[in-house]
N, C-alpha and C positions, 0 to 999 in steps of 0.2 A: 483740361487746364483752363481757366478762366482768364480772361483779360478784363481791364478796367477802362472805361470810357470816361474822360474827365472834361465836363461842359463849364465853361466859365464865361459869364456874362460881364463884359466890361462896359461901362457906361461912359458917355461923353458928358459935356457940359449940359447939353440940351437934348433930351430925348424925346422923339414924337410918341413913342408907345411906352408909357409908364406902367408901373404895377409888375405882376409876375407874368412870366411865360411858361406854358406847358411845354416840356420838352418831350419829343417823341423819337423813339429808336424803332426802326422797322415797323413805323405805324402804329405803334402802341405807346401809350403814355409812361413815363418812367419817373416823373415827378415835375416840379415846378421850380423855377429859378428867379430870384429878384436881382436888382441891380447890384452889382460888386459881388455876386454869389458864385460859388462853385459847387457843381453836383457831380458826383462819382458814380457811375453806373457799372456793374458787372455783365459784361456781354461774352457770348462765345467768340473765339478767335475767328477771323475773317472778315468780310465785307458787310458793311452796315449801312442803313439810310438813316440819317438824322435829319431832324427839323424841330421848329418851335411853332407854337400858336397862342396868340392872345386875342380871345375872342374871335371874330370872323376873319382875323388876318392870320395868314400862316405862311411859312417859307420852308 
C-alpha cells in the first residue's frame, strides 16, 4: 500500500531564496516546487528523510 507525501511551499512577502526548489526524499530528487505550489509524491509507508535544495543551499 502506497502513501502520499504532500509538500507545500508557502511564501511570505519577502523571500531570500526565489525561484524553484528541488525537493528531495531519502536523498533522491522527486521534483521541483515554486512559490505557493504543492507537490504530491507517492512513497512507501514508514519513515523518510525530506529536504530541499536551491543551488548550493540545502536543508
